[in-house]
All heavy atoms as TSV, in Angstrom:
chain	resi	resn	atom	element	x	y	z
A	1	MET	N	N	45.635	100.515	80.242
A	1	MET	CA	C	45.480	99.718	79.081
A	1	MET	C	C	46.840	99.138	78.724
A	1	MET	O	O	47.813	99.852	78.687
A	1	MET	CB	C	44.957	100.617	77.950
A	1	MET	CG	C	45.194	100.122	76.600
A	1	MET	SD	S	44.782	101.214	75.213
A	1	MET	CE	C	43.731	102.435	75.841
A	2	GLU	N	N	46.904	97.835	78.541
A	2	GLU	CA	C	48.136	97.208	78.095
A	2	GLU	C	C	48.064	97.011	76.589
A	2	GLU	O	O	46.999	96.751	76.064
A	2	GLU	CB	C	48.332	95.856	78.789
A	2	GLU	CG	C	48.863	95.974	80.170
A	2	GLU	CD	C	49.291	94.608	80.719
A	2	GLU	OE1	O	49.856	93.798	79.976
A	2	GLU	OE2	O	49.032	94.397	81.918
A	3	MET	N	N	49.226	97.112	75.959
A	3	MET	CA	C	49.271	96.918	74.501
A	3	MET	C	C	50.392	95.940	74.141
A	3	MET	O	O	51.501	96.080	74.664
A	3	MET	CB	C	49.508	98.247	73.781
A	3	MET	CG	C	48.435	99.235	73.927
A	3	MET	SD	S	48.858	100.692	72.968
A	3	MET	CE	C	47.386	101.601	73.103
A	4	ASP	N	N	50.097	95.012	73.293
A	4	ASP	CA	C	51.105	94.126	72.715
A	4	ASP	C	C	51.181	94.519	71.237
A	4	ASP	O	O	50.315	94.154	70.447
A	4	ASP	CB	C	50.682	92.677	72.893
A	4	ASP	CG	C	51.748	91.713	72.405
A	4	ASP	OD1	O	52.900	92.149	72.195
A	4	ASP	OD2	O	51.427	90.530	72.242
A	5	LEU	N	N	52.178	95.309	70.887
A	5	LEU	CA	C	52.226	95.922	69.569
A	5	LEU	C	C	53.108	95.159	68.590
A	5	LEU	O	O	54.149	94.651	68.959
A	5	LEU	CB	C	52.770	97.366	69.680
A	5	LEU	CG	C	52.002	98.265	70.639
A	5	LEU	CD1	C	52.722	99.605	70.775
A	5	LEU	CD2	C	50.578	98.504	70.135
A	6	LYS	N	N	52.668	95.142	67.338
A	6	LYS	CA	C	53.496	94.623	66.245
A	6	LYS	C	C	54.622	95.624	66.001
A	6	LYS	O	O	54.436	96.817	66.249
A	6	LYS	CB	C	52.664	94.448	65.002
A	6	LYS	CG	C	51.544	93.452	65.121
A	6	LYS	CD	C	50.708	93.409	63.859
A	6	LYS	CE	C	49.515	92.499	64.049
A	6	LYS	NZ	N	48.643	92.545	62.882
A	7	PRO	N	N	55.778	95.189	65.515
A	7	PRO	CA	C	56.913	96.108	65.272
A	7	PRO	C	C	56.553	97.300	64.396
A	7	PRO	O	O	56.951	98.425	64.672
A	7	PRO	CB	C	57.970	95.220	64.617
A	7	PRO	CG	C	57.678	93.856	65.102
A	7	PRO	CD	C	56.169	93.795	65.248
A	8	GLU	N	N	55.734	97.086	63.357
A	8	GLU	CA	C	55.372	98.210	62.478
A	8	GLU	C	C	54.452	99.210	63.180
A	8	GLU	O	O	54.559	100.412	62.963
A	8	GLU	CB	C	54.742	97.722	61.157
A	8	GLU	CG	C	53.494	96.877	61.346
A	8	GLU	CD	C	53.738	95.381	61.498
A	8	GLU	OE1	O	54.878	94.975	61.761
A	8	GLU	OE2	O	52.757	94.630	61.378
A	9	THR	N	N	53.587	98.726	64.067
A	9	THR	CA	C	52.724	99.628	64.843
A	9	THR	C	C	53.567	100.428	65.841
A	9	THR	O	O	53.379	101.631	66.013
A	9	THR	CB	C	51.644	98.829	65.585
A	9	THR	OG1	O	50.892	98.064	64.638
A	9	THR	CG2	C	50.701	99.756	66.336
A	10	TYR	N	N	54.522	99.740	66.490
A	10	TYR	CA	C	55.417	100.416	67.438
A	10	TYR	C	C	56.188	101.531	66.726
A	10	TYR	O	O	56.349	102.644	67.247
A	10	TYR	CB	C	56.379	99.414	68.085
A	10	TYR	CG	C	57.332	100.064	69.050
A	10	TYR	CD1	C	56.919	100.406	70.329
A	10	TYR	CD2	C	58.649	100.311	68.668
A	10	TYR	CE1	C	57.798	101.000	71.217
A	10	TYR	CE2	C	59.527	100.905	69.572
A	10	TYR	CZ	C	59.095	101.239	70.830
A	10	TYR	OH	O	59.971	101.831	71.682
A	11	ALA	N	N	56.670	101.259	65.520
A	11	ALA	CA	C	57.431	102.261	64.749
A	11	ALA	C	C	56.565	103.497	64.466
A	11	ALA	O	O	57.033	104.626	64.558
A	11	ALA	CB	C	57.936	101.664	63.443
A	12	LYS	N	N	55.298	103.299	64.147
A	12	LYS	CA	C	54.380	104.429	63.893
A	12	LYS	C	C	54.178	105.251	65.167
A	12	LYS	O	O	54.151	106.468	65.150
A	12	LYS	CB	C	53.049	103.966	63.357
A	12	LYS	CG	C	53.093	103.460	61.943
A	12	LYS	CD	C	51.749	102.961	61.495
A	12	LYS	CE	C	51.826	102.391	60.083
A	12	LYS	NZ	N	50.539	101.848	59.643
A	13	ILE	N	N	54.032	104.547	66.294
A	13	ILE	CA	C	53.835	105.228	67.565
A	13	ILE	C	C	55.039	106.099	67.906
A	13	ILE	O	O	54.931	107.204	68.399
A	13	ILE	CB	C	53.535	104.247	68.682
A	13	ILE	CG1	C	52.149	103.651	68.476
A	13	ILE	CG2	C	53.630	104.887	70.065
A	13	ILE	CD1	C	51.819	102.496	69.391
A	14	MET	N	N	56.238	105.591	67.628
A	14	MET	CA	C	57.455	106.301	67.936
A	14	MET	C	C	57.607	107.574	67.099
A	14	MET	O	O	58.381	108.466	67.428
A	14	MET	CB	C	58.673	105.416	67.774
A	14	MET	CG	C	58.723	104.272	68.787
A	14	MET	SD	S	58.517	104.817	70.504
A	14	MET	CE	C	60.042	105.685	70.762
A	15	THR	N	N	56.834	107.702	66.014
A	15	THR	CA	C	56.833	108.946	65.238
A	15	THR	C	C	55.849	109.937	65.795
A	15	THR	O	O	55.680	111.025	65.262
A	15	THR	CB	C	56.521	108.694	63.747
A	15	THR	OG1	O	55.166	108.179	63.633
A	15	THR	CG2	C	57.511	107.699	63.128
A	16	GLY	N	N	55.145	109.567	66.870
A	16	GLY	CA	C	54.249	110.514	67.534
A	16	GLY	C	C	52.777	110.236	67.343
A	16	GLY	O	O	51.951	111.090	67.621
A	17	LEU	N	N	52.399	109.044	66.846
A	17	LEU	CA	C	51.000	108.769	66.578
A	17	LEU	C	C	50.503	107.596	67.425
A	17	LEU	O	O	50.947	106.471	67.287
A	17	LEU	CB	C	50.827	108.431	65.090
A	17	LEU	CG	C	49.428	108.079	64.621
A	17	LEU	CD1	C	48.477	109.249	64.837
A	17	LEU	CD2	C	49.434	107.710	63.178
A	18	LEU	N	N	49.602	107.896	68.342
A	18	LEU	CA	C	48.953	106.846	69.144
A	18	LEU	C	C	47.554	107.343	69.462
A	18	LEU	O	O	47.391	108.440	69.998
A	18	LEU	CB	C	49.717	106.578	70.443
A	18	LEU	CG	C	49.044	105.623	71.413
A	18	LEU	CD1	C	48.893	104.239	70.812
A	18	LEU	CD2	C	49.807	105.549	72.710
A	19	GLY	N	N	46.572	106.578	69.144
A	19	GLY	CA	C	45.196	106.989	69.394
A	19	GLY	C	C	44.411	105.967	70.182
A	19	GLY	O	O	44.618	104.757	70.038
A	20	THR	N	N	43.541	106.452	71.014
A	20	THR	CA	C	42.617	105.611	71.755
A	20	THR	C	C	41.401	106.446	72.120
A	20	THR	O	O	41.477	107.681	72.124
A	20	THR	CB	C	43.280	105.012	73.031
A	20	THR	OG1	O	42.364	104.096	73.643
A	20	THR	CG2	C	43.660	106.072	74.020
A	21	ASN	N	N	40.296	105.821	72.399
A	21	ASN	CA	C	39.082	106.538	72.752
A	21	ASN	C	C	38.603	106.106	74.135
A	21	ASN	O	O	38.648	104.938	74.455
A	21	ASN	CB	C	37.944	106.243	71.742
A	21	ASN	CG	C	38.231	106.801	70.392
A	21	ASN	OD1	O	38.757	107.899	70.246
A	21	ASN	ND2	N	37.912	106.035	69.360
A	22	GLN	N	N	38.151	107.089	74.906
A	22	GLN	CA	C	37.537	106.791	76.199
A	22	GLN	C	C	36.584	107.935	76.507
A	22	GLN	O	O	36.940	109.103	76.375
A	22	GLN	CB	C	38.587	106.675	77.306
A	22	GLN	CG	C	37.981	106.284	78.632
A	22	GLN	CD	C	39.017	105.965	79.684
A	22	GLN	OE1	O	40.205	106.074	79.442
A	22	GLN	NE2	N	38.558	105.588	80.845
A	23	ILE	N	N	35.376	107.613	76.923
A	23	ILE	CA	C	34.382	108.612	77.271
A	23	ILE	C	C	34.520	108.933	78.753
A	23	ILE	O	O	34.525	108.000	79.586
A	23	ILE	CB	C	32.963	108.133	76.941
A	23	ILE	CG1	C	32.839	107.924	75.425
A	23	ILE	CG2	C	31.928	109.125	77.448
A	23	ILE	CD1	C	31.553	107.272	75.002
A	24	ILE	N	N	34.622	110.211	79.081
A	24	ILE	CA	C	34.782	110.668	80.471
A	24	ILE	C	C	33.747	111.745	80.741
A	24	ILE	O	O	33.646	112.712	79.986
A	24	ILE	CB	C	36.201	111.223	80.708
A	24	ILE	CG1	C	37.239	110.156	80.400
A	24	ILE	CG2	C	36.337	111.726	82.125
A	24	ILE	CD1	C	38.664	110.681	80.397
A	25	ALA	N	N	33.006	111.601	81.803
A	25	ALA	CA	C	32.003	112.602	82.199
A	25	ALA	C	C	32.632	113.539	83.227
A	25	ALA	O	O	33.294	113.095	84.152
A	25	ALA	CB	C	30.778	111.930	82.795
A	26	VAL	N	N	32.464	114.861	83.008
A	26	VAL	CA	C	32.950	115.857	83.961
A	26	VAL	C	C	31.823	116.841	84.279
A	26	VAL	O	O	30.934	117.045	83.469
A	26	VAL	CB	C	34.172	116.632	83.411
A	26	VAL	CG1	C	35.349	115.709	83.196
A	26	VAL	CG2	C	33.828	117.343	82.116
A	27	PRO	N	N	31.836	117.413	85.463
A	27	PRO	CA	C	30.793	118.398	85.803
A	27	PRO	C	C	30.859	119.608	84.845
A	27	PRO	O	O	31.923	119.966	84.342
A	27	PRO	CB	C	31.168	118.820	87.223
A	27	PRO	CG	C	31.986	117.710	87.747
A	27	PRO	CD	C	32.730	117.151	86.579
A	28	GLU	N	N	29.708	120.230	84.613
A	28	GLU	CA	C	29.649	121.388	83.712
A	28	GLU	C	C	30.381	122.593	84.257
A	28	GLU	O	O	30.991	123.349	83.505
A	28	GLU	CB	C	28.205	121.764	83.426
A	28	GLU	CG	C	27.495	120.810	82.487
A	28	GLU	CD	C	26.132	121.342	82.115
A	28	GLU	OE1	O	26.000	122.550	81.856
A	28	GLU	OE2	O	25.198	120.522	82.075
A	29	LYS	N	N	30.322	122.810	85.559
A	29	LYS	CA	C	30.936	123.996	86.146
A	29	LYS	C	C	32.100	123.586	87.029
A	29	LYS	O	O	32.051	122.566	87.726
A	29	LYS	CB	C	29.912	124.789	86.957
A	29	LYS	CG	C	28.792	125.323	86.093
A	29	LYS	CD	C	27.865	126.189	86.889
A	29	LYS	CE	C	26.775	126.671	85.963
A	29	LYS	NZ	N	26.027	127.757	86.525
A	30	GLY	N	N	33.139	124.395	86.983
A	30	GLY	CA	C	34.306	124.133	87.826
A	30	GLY	C	C	35.582	124.171	87.019
A	30	GLY	O	O	35.582	124.206	85.788
A	31	ASN	N	N	36.682	124.197	87.715
A	31	ASN	CA	C	38.000	124.265	87.098
A	31	ASN	C	C	38.638	122.871	87.195
A	31	ASN	O	O	39.234	122.537	88.210
A	31	ASN	CB	C	38.860	125.322	87.794
A	31	ASN	CG	C	40.157	125.555	87.089
A	31	ASN	OD1	O	40.329	125.210	85.945
A	31	ASN	ND2	N	41.113	126.135	87.812
A	32	TYR	N	N	38.475	122.064	86.151
A	32	TYR	CA	C	38.918	120.678	86.200
A	32	TYR	C	C	40.059	120.455	85.177
A	32	TYR	O	O	40.145	121.121	84.159
A	32	TYR	CB	C	37.771	119.719	85.903
A	32	TYR	CG	C	36.705	119.793	86.933
A	32	TYR	CD1	C	35.547	120.576	86.735
A	32	TYR	CD2	C	36.834	119.106	88.128
A	32	TYR	CE1	C	34.573	120.648	87.695
A	32	TYR	CE2	C	35.838	119.174	89.086
A	32	TYR	CZ	C	34.722	119.954	88.857
A	32	TYR	OH	O	33.738	120.028	89.814
A	33	PHE	N	N	40.888	119.453	85.484
A	33	PHE	CA	C	41.985	119.065	84.601
A	33	PHE	C	C	41.862	117.569	84.336
A	33	PHE	O	O	41.423	116.805	85.189
A	33	PHE	CB	C	43.342	119.308	85.281
A	33	PHE	CG	C	43.694	120.766	85.371
A	33	PHE	CD1	C	43.173	121.544	86.369
A	33	PHE	CD2	C	44.544	121.331	84.457
A	33	PHE	CE1	C	43.480	122.897	86.461
A	33	PHE	CE2	C	44.894	122.666	84.543
A	33	PHE	CZ	C	44.362	123.454	85.528
A	34	LEU	N	N	42.265	117.161	83.142
A	34	LEU	CA	C	42.388	115.764	82.805
A	34	LEU	C	C	43.864	115.405	82.948
A	34	LEU	O	O	44.703	115.993	82.271
A	34	LEU	CB	C	41.924	115.508	81.375
A	34	LEU	CG	C	42.084	114.083	80.851
A	34	LEU	CD1	C	41.259	113.099	81.671
A	34	LEU	CD2	C	41.721	114.011	79.395
A	35	ARG	N	N	44.185	114.493	83.836
A	35	ARG	CA	C	45.573	114.070	84.037
A	35	ARG	C	C	45.772	112.722	83.329
A	35	ARG	O	O	45.069	111.772	83.590
A	35	ARG	CB	C	45.905	113.939	85.503
A	35	ARG	CG	C	47.353	113.493	85.739
A	35	ARG	CD	C	47.698	113.422	87.207
A	35	ARG	NE	N	47.646	114.760	87.775
A	35	ARG	CZ	C	47.458	115.006	89.058
A	35	ARG	NH1	N	47.303	114.011	89.914
A	35	ARG	NH2	N	47.416	116.243	89.501
A	36	LEU	N	N	46.749	112.710	82.434
A	36	LEU	CA	C	47.076	111.492	81.689
A	36	LEU	C	C	48.431	110.965	82.164
A	36	LEU	O	O	49.394	111.720	82.262
A	36	LEU	CB	C	47.155	111.793	80.188
A	36	LEU	CG	C	45.909	112.452	79.578
A	36	LEU	CD1	C	46.200	112.932	78.180
A	36	LEU	CD2	C	44.772	111.465	79.590
A	37	GLY	N	N	48.475	109.690	82.455
A	37	GLY	CA	C	49.726	109.089	82.912
A	37	GLY	C	C	50.066	107.858	82.091
A	37	GLY	O	O	49.196	107.166	81.571
A	38	VAL	N	N	51.359	107.606	81.959
A	38	VAL	CA	C	51.853	106.469	81.190
A	38	VAL	C	C	52.947	105.788	81.972
A	38	VAL	O	O	53.799	106.446	82.574
A	38	VAL	CB	C	52.418	106.923	79.828
A	38	VAL	CG1	C	53.000	105.763	79.057
A	38	VAL	CG2	C	51.345	107.613	78.997
A	39	HIS	N	N	52.916	104.452	81.973
A	39	HIS	CA	C	53.987	103.679	82.594
A	39	HIS	C	C	54.521	102.694	81.556
A	39	HIS	O	O	53.817	101.827	81.094
A	39	HIS	CB	C	53.465	102.898	83.818
A	39	HIS	CG	C	54.514	102.043	84.449
A	39	HIS	ND1	N	54.196	100.867	85.079
A	39	HIS	CD2	C	55.854	102.176	84.553
A	39	HIS	CE1	C	55.298	100.310	85.542
A	39	HIS	NE2	N	56.313	101.093	85.242
A	40	ASP	N	N	55.786	102.869	81.196
A	40	ASP	CA	C	56.478	101.940	80.284
A	40	ASP	C	C	57.051	100.831	81.159
A	40	ASP	O	O	58.057	101.042	81.852
A	40	ASP	CB	C	57.583	102.695	79.533
A	40	ASP	CG	C	58.477	101.778	78.719
A	40	ASP	OD1	O	58.196	100.580	78.643
A	40	ASP	OD2	O	59.461	102.290	78.157
A	41	GLN	N	N	56.418	99.692	81.143
A	41	GLN	CA	C	56.827	98.607	82.031
A	41	GLN	C	C	58.200	98.061	81.678
A	41	GLN	O	O	58.975	97.722	82.580
A	41	GLN	CB	C	55.795	97.487	82.035
A	41	GLN	CG	C	54.497	97.932	82.662
A	41	GLN	CD	C	53.443	96.830	82.674
A	41	GLN	OE1	O	53.496	95.883	81.897
A	41	GLN	NE2	N	52.473	96.952	83.564
A	42	ASP	N	N	58.515	97.956	80.398
A	42	ASP	CA	C	59.813	97.415	80.017
A	42	ASP	C	C	60.937	98.346	80.437
A	42	ASP	O	O	61.975	97.908	80.946
A	42	ASP	CB	C	59.885	97.189	78.504
A	42	ASP	CG	C	58.990	96.032	78.064
A	42	ASP	OD1	O	58.655	95.182	78.913
A	42	ASP	OD2	O	58.633	95.981	76.873
A	43	GLY	N	N	60.780	99.655	80.239
A	43	GLY	CA	C	61.811	100.617	80.596
A	43	GLY	C	C	61.667	101.157	81.992
A	43	GLY	O	O	62.492	101.935	82.468
A	44	ASN	N	N	60.555	100.788	82.672
A	44	ASN	CA	C	60.236	101.265	84.021
A	44	ASN	C	C	60.284	102.804	84.089
A	44	ASN	O	O	60.849	103.379	85.018
A	44	ASN	CB	C	61.121	100.642	85.087
A	44	ASN	CG	C	60.512	100.811	86.463
A	44	ASN	OD1	O	59.294	100.863	86.617
A	44	ASN	ND2	N	61.357	100.918	87.482
A	45	LYS	N	N	59.679	103.444	83.099
A	45	LYS	CA	C	59.615	104.912	83.072
A	45	LYS	C	C	58.156	105.331	83.203
A	45	LYS	O	O	57.251	104.658	82.712
A	45	LYS	CB	C	60.212	105.438	81.777
A	45	LYS	CG	C	61.673	105.087	81.669
A	45	LYS	CD	C	62.324	105.797	80.519
A	45	LYS	CE	C	63.734	105.267	80.451
A	45	LYS	NZ	N	64.723	106.230	80.430
A	46	ILE	N	N	57.954	106.455	83.886
A	46	ILE	CA	C	56.617	106.960	84.140
A	46	ILE	C	C	56.554	108.422	83.706
A	46	ILE	O	O	57.513	109.171	83.918
A	46	ILE	CB	C	56.255	106.856	85.631
A	46	ILE	CG1	C	56.268	105.378	86.084
A	46	ILE	CG2	C	54.924	107.509	85.947
A	46	ILE	CD1	C	56.099	105.196	87.552
A	47	GLY	N	N	55.438	108.824	83.100
A	47	GLY	CA	C	55.264	110.217	82.715
A	47	GLY	C	C	53.808	110.603	82.881
A	47	GLY	O	O	52.911	109.758	82.884
A	48	ALA	N	N	53.557	111.905	83.041
A	48	ALA	CA	C	52.173	112.379	83.197
A	48	ALA	C	C	52.091	113.812	82.681
A	48	ALA	O	O	53.076	114.534	82.645
A	48	ALA	CB	C	51.747	112.333	84.647
A	49	THR	N	N	50.894	114.187	82.289
A	49	THR	CA	C	50.622	115.572	81.889
A	49	THR	C	C	49.183	115.906	82.280
A	49	THR	O	O	48.337	115.014	82.460
A	49	THR	CB	C	50.824	115.780	80.376
A	49	THR	OG1	O	50.742	117.164	80.075
A	49	THR	CG2	C	49.805	115.016	79.547
A	50	GLU	N	N	48.902	117.197	82.449
A	50	GLU	CA	C	47.547	117.656	82.762
A	50	GLU	C	C	47.076	118.599	81.674
A	50	GLU	O	O	47.832	119.450	81.207
A	50	GLU	CB	C	47.517	118.387	84.122
A	50	GLU	CG	C	47.688	117.488	85.300
A	50	GLU	CD	C	47.517	118.228	86.611
A	50	GLU	OE1	O	47.535	119.461	86.607
A	50	GLU	OE2	O	47.382	117.551	87.636
A	51	VAL	N	N	45.792	118.454	81.314
A	51	VAL	CA	C	45.190	119.309	80.287
A	51	VAL	C	C	43.941	119.925	80.905
A	51	VAL	O	O	43.084	119.191	81.412
A	51	VAL	CB	C	44.792	118.497	79.044
A	51	VAL	CG1	C	44.151	119.395	77.993
A	51	VAL	CG2	C	46.016	117.756	78.485
A	52	PRO	N	N	43.800	121.260	80.884
A	52	PRO	CA	C	42.572	121.875	81.388
A	52	PRO	C	C	41.368	121.391	80.551
A	52	PRO	O	O	41.438	121.381	79.323
A	52	PRO	CB	C	42.792	123.375	81.204
A	52	PRO	CG	C	44.261	123.543	81.083
A	52	PRO	CD	C	44.766	122.283	80.448
A	53	ILE	N	N	40.313	120.980	81.209
A	53	ILE	CA	C	39.130	120.460	80.512
A	53	ILE	C	C	38.604	121.459	79.496
A	53	ILE	O	O	38.200	121.113	78.411
A	53	ILE	CB	C	38.022	120.069	81.512
A	53	ILE	CG1	C	38.457	118.906	82.376
A	53	ILE	CG2	C	36.710	119.759	80.813
A	53	ILE	CD1	C	38.686	117.607	81.645
A	54	GLY	N	N	38.672	122.741	79.821
A	54	GLY	CA	C	38.171	123.782	78.907
A	54	GLY	C	C	38.953	123.901	77.625
A	54	GLY	O	O	38.494	124.482	76.639
A	55	GLU	N	N	40.164	123.324	77.537
A	55	GLU	CA	C	40.986	123.398	76.330
A	55	GLU	C	C	40.875	122.162	75.448
A	55	GLU	O	O	41.464	122.123	74.394
A	55	GLU	CB	C	42.439	123.611	76.720
A	55	GLU	CG	C	42.694	124.974	77.331
A	55	GLU	CD	C	44.166	125.217	77.634
A	55	GLU	OE1	O	45.018	124.474	77.089
A	55	GLU	OE2	O	44.458	126.125	78.421
A	56	ILE	N	N	40.100	121.184	75.867
A	56	ILE	CA	C	39.937	119.977	75.090
A	56	ILE	C	C	38.899	120.227	73.997
A	56	ILE	O	O	37.810	120.692	74.258
A	56	ILE	CB	C	39.488	118.792	75.973
A	56	ILE	CG1	C	40.594	118.486	76.968
A	56	ILE	CG2	C	39.167	117.560	75.110
A	56	ILE	CD1	C	40.212	117.440	77.997
A	57	GLN	N	N	39.271	119.925	72.749
A	57	GLN	CA	C	38.361	120.082	71.630
A	57	GLN	C	C	37.711	118.734	71.350
A	57	GLN	O	O	38.406	117.791	70.960
A	57	GLN	CB	C	39.102	120.580	70.391
A	57	GLN	CG	C	39.699	121.948	70.571
A	57	GLN	CD	C	40.443	122.373	69.330
A	57	GLN	OE1	O	40.193	121.870	68.229
A	57	GLN	NE2	N	41.374	123.297	69.477
A	58	MET	N	N	36.425	118.653	71.552
A	58	MET	CA	C	35.726	117.415	71.331
A	58	MET	C	C	35.775	116.988	69.873
A	58	MET	O	O	35.611	117.803	68.974
A	58	MET	CB	C	34.266	117.512	71.784
A	58	MET	CG	C	34.149	117.825	73.246
A	58	MET	SD	S	35.172	116.682	74.153
A	58	MET	CE	C	34.317	116.544	75.632
A	59	GLY	N	N	36.062	115.721	69.636
A	59	GLY	CA	C	36.065	115.186	68.277
A	59	GLY	C	C	37.358	115.448	67.522
A	59	GLY	O	O	37.462	115.072	66.371
A	60	VAL	N	N	38.367	116.080	68.138
A	60	VAL	CA	C	39.613	116.363	67.449
A	60	VAL	C	C	40.704	115.467	68.056
A	60	VAL	O	O	41.010	115.572	69.234
A	60	VAL	CB	C	40.016	117.843	67.614
A	60	VAL	CG1	C	41.380	118.095	66.988
A	60	VAL	CG2	C	38.954	118.735	67.046
A	61	ALA	N	N	41.272	114.586	67.204
A	61	ALA	CA	C	42.329	113.687	67.688
A	61	ALA	C	C	43.215	113.287	66.537
A	61	ALA	O	O	42.815	112.519	65.691
A	61	ALA	CB	C	41.734	112.466	68.356
A	62	GLY	N	N	44.407	113.848	66.465
A	62	GLY	CA	C	45.389	113.412	65.469
A	62	GLY	C	C	44.932	113.564	64.033
A	62	GLY	O	O	45.273	112.735	63.207
A	63	ALA	N	N	44.195	114.584	63.737
A	63	ALA	CA	C	43.725	114.855	62.355
A	63	ALA	C	C	43.052	113.646	61.710
A	63	ALA	O	O	43.255	113.356	60.566
A	63	ALA	CB	C	44.895	115.348	61.511
A	64	GLY	N	N	42.277	112.916	62.526
A	64	GLY	CA	C	41.518	111.806	61.994
A	64	GLY	C	C	42.299	110.526	61.789
A	64	GLY	O	O	41.802	109.551	61.274
A	65	GLN	N	N	43.567	110.487	62.201
A	65	GLN	CA	C	44.378	109.283	62.060
A	65	GLN	C	C	44.216	108.418	63.276
A	65	GLN	O	O	44.208	108.896	64.413
A	65	GLN	CB	C	45.849	109.656	61.892
A	65	GLN	CG	C	46.106	110.516	60.669
A	65	GLN	CD	C	47.542	110.990	60.629
A	65	GLN	OE1	O	48.320	110.695	61.521
A	65	GLN	NE2	N	47.871	111.696	59.576
A	66	THR	N	N	44.107	107.114	63.088
A	66	THR	CA	C	44.016	106.196	64.203
A	66	THR	C	C	44.907	104.988	63.946
A	66	THR	O	O	45.215	104.664	62.806
A	66	THR	CB	C	42.557	105.693	64.423
A	66	THR	OG1	O	42.149	105.031	63.238
A	66	THR	CG2	C	41.630	106.825	64.786
A	67	LEU	N	N	45.291	104.329	65.016
A	67	LEU	CA	C	46.096	103.094	64.927
A	67	LEU	C	C	45.386	102.001	65.690
A	67	LEU	O	O	44.768	102.242	66.710
A	67	LEU	CB	C	47.471	103.284	65.582
A	67	LEU	CG	C	48.532	104.022	64.817
A	67	LEU	CD1	C	49.780	104.110	65.634
A	67	LEU	CD2	C	48.827	103.318	63.510
A	68	GLN	N	N	45.471	100.799	65.205
A	68	GLN	CA	C	44.925	99.657	65.904
A	68	GLN	C	C	46.103	98.839	66.434
A	68	GLN	O	O	46.945	98.428	65.637
A	68	GLN	CB	C	44.070	98.795	64.981
A	68	GLN	CG	C	42.857	99.524	64.415
A	68	GLN	CD	C	41.924	100.018	65.512
A	68	GLN	OE1	O	41.686	99.298	66.473
A	68	GLN	NE2	N	41.386	101.198	65.356
A	69	PRO	N	N	46.193	98.645	67.735
A	69	PRO	CA	C	47.306	97.839	68.294
A	69	PRO	C	C	47.236	96.398	67.850
A	69	PRO	O	O	46.234	95.890	67.459
A	69	PRO	CB	C	47.143	97.948	69.804
A	69	PRO	CG	C	45.793	98.502	70.051
A	69	PRO	CD	C	45.297	99.093	68.782
């Protein structure tokens, strides 16, 4: 997903708040991880993290706060 952010939106993100929604289907049984990756094109930096599917709480994201790019 590419984002063209307004300066005030970028400032909010830099305080640790960025939200987006995507529905992902995973098998019921098995040991699965969700791997999230980010590429900052301007700074040419890449980062990734993995979250065990069993630790994801459905419907919980940033205490109900959302941002619109």
